[in-house]
C-alpha positions as CSV (number, residue, x, y, z in Angstrom):
1,X,-0.3,-0.4,0.1
2,X,2.8,2.4,0.7
3,X,6.0,1.7,-1.8
4,X,8.2,4.4,-0.3
5,X,9.8,2.5,2.7
6,X,10.8,5.7,4.5
7,X,7.2,6.9,4.4
8,X,6.0,3.4,5.9
9,X,8.8,3.4,8.4
10,X,6.9,6.9,9.8
11,X,3.6,6.2,9.4
12,X,4.4,3.1,12.2
13,X,6.6,5.1,14.6
14,X,4.0,8.2,14.2
15,X,1.3,5.2,15.3
16,X,3.7,3.7,18.0
17,X,4.3,6.9,19.7
18,X,0.8,8.6,19.6
19,X,-0.4,9.8,22.8
20,X,-3.7,9.2,21.9
21,X,-2.8,6.0,22.3
22,X,-2.1,3.2,25.0
23,X,-0.2,-0.1,25.6
24,X,3.1,-1.0,25.4
25,X,2.1,-3.5,22.3
26,X,2.7,-0.7,20.5
27,X,6.4,-0.3,21.0
28,X,7.1,-4.0,20.8
29,X,5.0,-4.6,17.5
30,X,6.7,-1.4,15.7
31,X,10.4,-3.0,16.9
32,X,8.9,-6.5,15.5
33,X,8.1,-4.8,12.0
34,X,11.0,-2.7,12.0
35,X,13.3,-5.8,12.2
36,X,11.8,-7.7,9.6
37,X,11.6,-4.8,7.1
38,X,15.3,-4.8,7.7
39,X,15.7,-7.8,7.0
40,X,13.3,-8.0,3.7
41,X,16.1,-4.6,2.8
42,X,14.5,-2.2,4.1
43,X,16.8,0.6,4.9
44,X,15.2,1.7,8.8
45,X,18.0,3.3,9.9
46,X,17.5,6.7,7.2
47,X,14.1,5.6,7.8
48,X,14.2,6.3,12.1
49,X,16.9,9.3,11.3
50,X,14.2,10.8,8.6
51,X,11.7,10.6,10.7
52,X,13.4,12.3,13.8
53,X,14.2,15.1,11.6
54,X,10.7,16.0,10.8
55,X,9.9,16.8,14.4
56,X,6.2,17.1,13.2
57,X,5.6,14.0,16.0
58,X,6.8,16.3,18.5
59,X,3.6,18.0,19.6
60,X,1.5,14.9,19.5
61,X,3.9,11.9,20.4
62,X,6.0,10.5,23.1
63,X,9.5,11.3,22.8
64,X,10.3,8.2,25.8
65,X,8.9,5.7,22.8
66,X,10.8,6.3,19.9
67,X,13.3,6.2,21.9
68,X,12.8,3.1,23.6
69,X,12.2,1.8,20.2
70,X,15.6,2.7,19.4
71,X,17.4,1.7,21.8
72,X,15.7,-1.7,21.4
73,X,17.0,-2.0,17.5
74,X,20.7,-1.0,18.6
75,X,20.4,-3.5,21.6
76,X,19.2,-6.2,18.7
77,X,22.1,-4.6,16.7
78,X,19.2,-3.4,13.5
79,X,19.8,0.2,14.3
80,X,24.0,1.5,13.5
81,X,24.4,3.2,17.3
82,X,27.9,5.0,16.3
83,X,26.0,6.8,13.2
84,X,23.2,7.4,15.4
85,X,25.7,9.1,17.8
86,X,27.4,11.3,15.4
87,X,23.9,12.0,13.7
88,X,23.1,13.5,17.4
89,X,26.4,15.2,17.7
90,X,26.2,16.7,14.3
91,X,22.5,18.1,15.1
92,X,23.6,19.3,18.3
93,X,21.2,17.3,20.2
94,X,23.5,16.0,22.9
95,X,24.3,19.6,23.9
96,X,23.4,19.7,28.1
97,X,20.8,22.6,27.6
98,X,19.5,21.0,24.2
99,X,15.7,20.5,24.3
100,X,14.3,18.1,21.5
101,X,12.1,20.6,20.0
102,X,15.1,23.0,19.4
103,X,17.4,20.3,17.6
104,X,18.5,22.0,14.2
105,X,18.8,19.9,10.8
106,X,22.3,19.6,8.9
107,X,21.7,19.5,5.3
């Protein structure tokens, strides 16, 4: 239904971290789907980073859920932790007073 993997990853992440839904099952389902799509050849890393770059989800989503999903994908070696840390440093997200809403985008 959605031929672009980046849009599909964004849709599952938006669903998983929406504040309008409850339950930890969303996190587990999103993780399973992302692992499966990664196994099938989708670029999960770029899909997640483009979702994080967008930042439209911050107002309606729970950031702790998306970070929990990323942490679990790192633990299962589905997501590159080193590249993710480089992205965090490059965008200035690791500053001591940095707020998630004020993250600058890198082009």
